[in-house]
C-alpha positions in Angstrom: 2.8 -24.8 19.6 1.4 -21.9 17.7 4.8 -21.0 16.2 5.1 -24.6 15.1 1.7 -24.5 13.3 2.7 -21.2 11.7 6.0 -22.7 10.4 4.1 -25.7 9.0 1.5 -23.5 7.3 4.2 -21.3 5.8 6.3 -24.2 4.6 3.3 -25.7 2.8 2.0 -22.5 1.3 2.5 -21.9 -2.5 5.6 -20.0 -3.2 6.3 -17.1 -5.5 9.1 -14.6 -6.0 6.6 -11.7 -6.6 7.3 -10.3 -3.2 11.0 -10.7 -3.6 10.8 -8.9 -7.0 8.7 -6.1 -5.4 11.2 -5.7 -2.6 14.0 -5.2 -5.1 12.0 -2.6 -6.9 11.4 -0.8 -3.7 15.1 -0.9 -2.8 16.0 0.5 -6.2 13.5 3.4 -5.6 14.8 4.1 -2.1 18.4 4.1 -3.4 17.4 6.6 -6.2 15.1 8.9 -4.2 16.5 8.7 -0.8 14.4 9.5 2.3 11.4 11.4 0.7 8.9 12.9 3.1 5.7 11.1 4.0 2.6 12.9 2.5 1.1 15.4 5.0 -2.4 13.7 4.9 -1.1 10.5 6.4 1.1 12.1 9.0 0.0 11.6 12.6 -0.9 14.9 14.4 -0.8 14.3 18.1 0.0 17.9 19.0 -1.7 21.2 18.2 1.5 22.4 16.5 1.5 19.4 14.1 -2.2 20.1 13.3 -1.5 23.7 12.7 1.3 22.7 10.3 -1.2 20.6 8.3 -0.3 17.1 9.5 -3.3 14.8 8.8 -5.2 17.5 6.9 -7.2 15.8 4.1 -7.0 12.4 5.7 -9.8 10.1 4.5 -10.9 7.3 6.8 -11.8 4.4 4.6 -14.2 2.9 7.2 -16.4 6.0 6.8 -17.3 5.0 3.2 -19.6 2.3 2.1 -16.9 0.7 -0.1 -14.3 1.0 2.7 -12.0 2.6 0.1 -10.7 6.1 -0.5 -9.0 8.1 -3.3 -6.5 9.5 -0.8 -2.9 9.6 -2.1 -0.6 7.8 0.3 2.6 7.7 -1.8 5.1 10.6 -1.8 4.9 12.7 -5.0 8.3 11.4 -6.1 6.9 7.9 -6.2 3.4 8.5 -7.5 2.4 5.9 -10.0 5.2 3.5 -9.0 3.9 0.0 -8.6 5.9 -2.7 -6.8 3.9 -5.8 -6.2 2.9 -7.7 -9.3 1.2 -10.9 -8.2 1.3 -14.0 -10.3 -1.6 -16.4 -11.2 -0.3 -18.9 -8.6 -2.1 -19.8 -5.4 -3.6 -17.0 -3.4 -1.8 -14.5 -5.6 -4.5 -14.9 -8.3 -7.0 -13.5 -5.8 -4.6 -10.7 -4.9 -4.1 -9.9 -8.6 -7.9 -9.7 -9.0 -8.2 -7.4 -5.9 -5.5 -5.1 -7.2 -7.2 -4.8 -10.6 -10.5 -4.0 -8.8 -8.8 -1.3 -6.7 -7.2 0.3 -9.7 -10.5 0.3 -11.6 -12.4 1.7 -8.5 -9.8 4.5 -8.0 -9.9 5.4 -11.7 -13.6 5.8 -11.7 -13.7 7.7 -8.3 -10.8 10.1 -8.7 -11.6 13.7 -8.0 -11.5 15.8 -11.1 
């Protein structure tokens, strides 16, 4: 029953190719850069050795801030500044576009100098 409801919901939802276009941009970057390392601050450190190697160092937990946002970098250096998802003005994407604009503005005004 639940899967049927999910299928109906998805079939009636407004469609956009913004996600498809984003996926293609990601694929192009992966092809060009290969398998770049995950930034140290977002690596899990379940062992003492990993902690000693710097895994997770500098991690910022968004839920500890009033805004529930951080300025932490989560993209590898090789991909810094790359943006993939460009929402349209259609359906829910209009809200997503507004949220992304807000996040960009927030980060720009809160970056550590």
